C-alpha positions in Angstrom: -0.1 111.1 49.9 -2.2 113.2 46.4 -4.6 112.9 44.4 -6.7 114.5 42.1 -10.0 114.7 40.5 -10.0 113.2 37.2 -13.2 114.7 36.1 -15.5 118.4 36.9 -17.5 117.0 38.8 -19.5 120.0 40.3 -19.9 120.1 36.3 -21.1 116.9 35.9 -23.2 116.7 38.7 -24.8 119.7 36.8 -25.1 118.1 33.5 -27.5 115.7 35.3 -29.6 118.3 36.9 -28.0 118.7 40.1 -27.0 122.1 40.4 -25.4 123.8 43.4 -28.9 125.4 44.0 -30.7 122.5 44.3 -27.6 120.4 45.6 -27.8 123.1 48.7 -31.9 123.1 48.6 -31.9 119.4 48.7 -29.2 119.6 51.2 -27.1 116.8 49.3 -23.9 118.7 49.4 -23.1 121.3 51.5 -21.5 124.8 50.9 -17.9 123.2 52.3 -18.2 120.1 50.4 -19.2 122.0 47.2 -16.5 124.4 48.3 -13.5 121.5 48.4 -14.3 120.3 44.9 -14.2 123.9 43.8 -10.2 123.8 45.0 -9.5 120.4 44.2 -9.6 119.4 48.0 -10.1 116.5 49.7 -14.0 115.7 50.3 -15.5 112.5 52.6 -16.4 109.0 50.9 -19.8 109.9 52.0 -20.0 112.4 49.8 -18.2 109.6 46.9 -20.5 107.6 47.4 -23.6 110.7 46.9 -21.6 111.7 43.9 -20.4 107.8 42.7 -24.8 107.1 42.8 -25.2 110.6 41.1 -23.0 109.8 37.9 -23.5 105.8 38.1 -20.2 105.9 38.5 -17.4 104.1 40.6 -14.7 106.1 42.8 -11.6 105.5 40.5 -13.4 107.3 38.0 -14.2 110.6 39.6 -10.5 110.4 41.5 -6.5 109.2 41.2 -4.5 108.8 44.1 -0.8 109.4 43.5 2.0 108.8 45.7 4.3 111.2 47.1 8.0 110.3 46.4 8.3 110.1 50.6 5.3 107.1 49.8 6.7 105.4 46.5 10.5 104.9 49.2 8.0 103.8 52.1 5.8 101.4 50.9 7.1 100.3 47.0 
């Protein structure tokens, strides 16, 4: 399946004071994770949990699952 980010996660984190340098320094998110966010790639559930806690939101506020045509045929 595909998913997409509904928000610019790094921009929203930065607005709360969690800039990329701060997150690296405090080991909140690693560089590879931040690159995945920049590129729209997947992240772990642990990372999603951390982001949700910082932004005080739920996973569905951050990502949207988009089934592929193949998945629609198989599961719908």
